[in-house]
ROPADO-525127 format. One line per 2 residues: number of its first residue (from 0); their letters; for each residue x, y, z of N, C-alpha, C, O. Coordinates in steps of 0.001 Angstrom, whole numbers, plus 500000, padded with zeros to 6 digits. Example, Ala and Ser with C-alpha at 12.3 -4.5 7.8 and 13.67 -1.06 7.14 Angstrom:
0> AS> 513190,494310,507800,512300,495500,507800,513200,496700,507800,514236,496681,508465 | 512850,497750,507080,513670,498940,507140,512900,500030,507870,513409,501138,508039
This chain:
0> MK> 652310,561768,160120,652804,561432,158813,654319,561259,158910,655006,562070,159531 | 654828,560202,158294,656269,559940,158281,656841,560422,156953,656347,560068,155883
2> LI> 657893,561237,157041,658596,561749,155874,660091,561518,156068,660582,561473,157196 | 660798,561373,154970,662252,561250,155031,662827,562570,154530,662705,562910,153354
4> IN> 663452,563301,155439,663968,564631,155122,665478,564614,155257,666020,564372,156335 | 666148,564875,154140,667616,564870,154091,668179,563598,154733,669155,563638,155482
6> GQ> 667536,562472,154419,668022,561173,154867,667581,560751,156255,667901,559643,156684 | 666858,561597,156968,666401,561270,158314,664882,561158,158348,664181,561995,157779
8> TK> 664375,560128,159012,662929,559947,159144,662402,560911,160195,662925,560988,161307 | 661356,561647,159824,660717,562608,160730,659223,562330,160752,658653,561907,159746
10> EF> 658584,562566,161896,657141,562400,162050,656503,563777,162177,656987,564632,162919 | 655398,563985,161437,654665,565245,161461,653173,564958,161515,652728,563845,161235
12> ID> 652405,565990,161883,650955,565865,161781,650587,565874,160304,651377,566323,159474 | 649415,565391,159970,648985,565325,158570,648797,566711,157957,648594,567701,158660
14> NL> 648870,566750,156640,648510,567918,155832,649398,569144,156020,648917,570272,155915 | 650669,568945,156294,651589,570069,156331,652073,570380,154927,652257,569478,154109
16> TI> 652276,571654,154652,652887,572054,153392,654405,572042,153562,654919,571932,154675 | 655105,572156,152448,656566,572240,152512,656986,573410,153387,657887,573267,154214
18> QE> 656349,574566,153221,656703,575742,154023,656470,575483,155506,657291,575884,156331 | 655377,574825,155862,655104,574518,157264,656138,573543,157834,656512,573647,159002
20> II> 656592,572609,157022,657632,571682,157464,658937,572446,157722,659593,572233,158742 | 659305,573328,156802,660521,574138,156960,660421,574999,158212,661384,575105,158971
22> DN> 659257,575615,158432,659056,576434,159629,659150,575582,160887,659769,575985,161871 | 658531,574395,160855,658533,573482,161998,659959,573061,162362,660291,572930,163541
24> LQ> 660790,572851,161355,662179,572455,161587,663077,573638,161941,664256,573458,162244 | 662518,574844,161902,663219,576087,162217,664458,576289,161352,665528,576646,161846
26> IT> 664291,576051,160041,665396,576236,159087,664997,577177,157949,665540,577103,156847 | 664046,578055,158233,663500,578954,157213,664578,579741,156483,664512,579882,155262
28> DK> 665557,580251,157195,666590,581090,156579,667628,580284,155811,668405,580859,155048 | 667660,578968,155993,668710,578149,155398,668305,577463,154101,669174,577119,153300
30> VM> 667015,577254,153870,666577,576460,152723,666442,577337,151480,665746,578352,151487 | 667125,576920,150413,667084,577648,149156,666333,576892,148064,665823,577494,147119
32> AC> 666268,575565,148202,665611,574735,147188,665039,573492,147864,665486,573078,148934 | 664032,572910,147202,663374,571728,147752,663056,570754,146622,662602,571147,145547
34> AV> 663303,569482,146890,662916,568420,145954,662140,567366,146738,662510,567008,147856 | 661061,566877,146136,660261,565809,146727,660293,564648,145749,659866,564774,144601
36> NM> 660802,563518,146215,660953,562334,145364,661688,562669,144066,661306,562233,142980 | 662761,563461,144215,663645,563836,143098,663033,564865,142143,663647,565184,141125
38> DI> 661839,565394,142442,661217,566432,141624,661310,567768,142347,660914,567884,143507 | 661836,568779,141654,661961,570113,142244,660579,570699,142503,659686,570623,141660
40> VK> 660424,571289,143696,659205,572035,144021,659607,573506,144051,660437,573910,144866 | 659021,574300,143166,659369,575720,143098,658967,576430,144385,657949,576110,144998
42> KD> 659777,577388,144776,659550,578120,146023,658159,578751,146056,657553,578849,147123 | 657649,579178,144909,656304,579762,144832,655223,578776,145261,654128,579192,145638
44> NW> 655511,577481,145211,654518,576454,145548,654704,575859,146942,653927,574989,147334 | 655696,576296,147693,655957,575717,149009,654763,575862,149945,654530,574993,150785
46> NK> 653996,576957,149811,652828,577171,150678,651632,576309,150278,650659,576230,151028 | 651683,575667,149124,650565,574861,148629,650873,573368,148589,649978,572543,148776
48> FQ> 652135,573017,148345,652505,571622,148115,652495,570832,149423,653177,571193,150382 | 651713,569748,149449,651643,568887,150625,652209,567511,150283,651631,566787,149472
50> PK> 653329,567151,150892,653895,565826,150627,652989,564727,151191,652141,564966,152051 | 653203,563523,150674,652429,562356,151101,653292,561478,152011,654512,561630,152071
52> EN> 652636,560565,152712,653306,559613,153605,654500,558966,152902,654389,558511,151763 | 655625,558931,153583,656876,558304,153117,657554,559007,151949,658462,558437,151343
54> DI> 657141,560228,151614,657852,560972,150573,659280,561256,151040,659553,561376,152235 | 660169,561360,150074,661565,561679,150343,661780,563136,149949,661626,563510,148786
56> IE> 662136,563945,150932,662281,565389,150741,663741,565778,150950,664370,565391,151935 | 664255,566538,150017,665602,567089,150151,665459,568609,150248,664942,569254,149336
58> LL> 665921,569163,151356,665922,570605,151565,667368,571070,151415,668244,570669,152182 | 667602,571912,150428,668978,572254,150035,669330,573682,150352,668488,574577,150279
60> NF> 670594,573893,150707,671153,575199,150953,672406,575326,150102,673247,574427,150108 | 672542,576406,149381,673711,576614,148542,674810,577283,149341,674558,578261,150045
62> VG> 676024,576768,149239,677159,577280,149972,678224,577734,148983,678602,576987,148081 | 678694,578933,149152,679750,579430,148288,681105,578944,148768,681271,578566,149928
64> GG> 682035,578959,147893,683380,578536,148259,684282,578556,147051,683881,578952,145957 | 685467,578136,147261,686388,578163,146131,687514,577208,146273,688369,577125,145391
């Protein structure tokens, strides 16, 4: 399955959940929020939500600063 994650095209096996994608990319500790095709996916649903071919996924990390 082809997905666009943070602007980069990535290939994955079919039927991965958002959580499995995050684990696969080894960024579990960095991701604070997720949007698929501009729609927020709540963290409670990451283990259930399965993106479709060519979905655009934004995995966000909040950074403090001043």
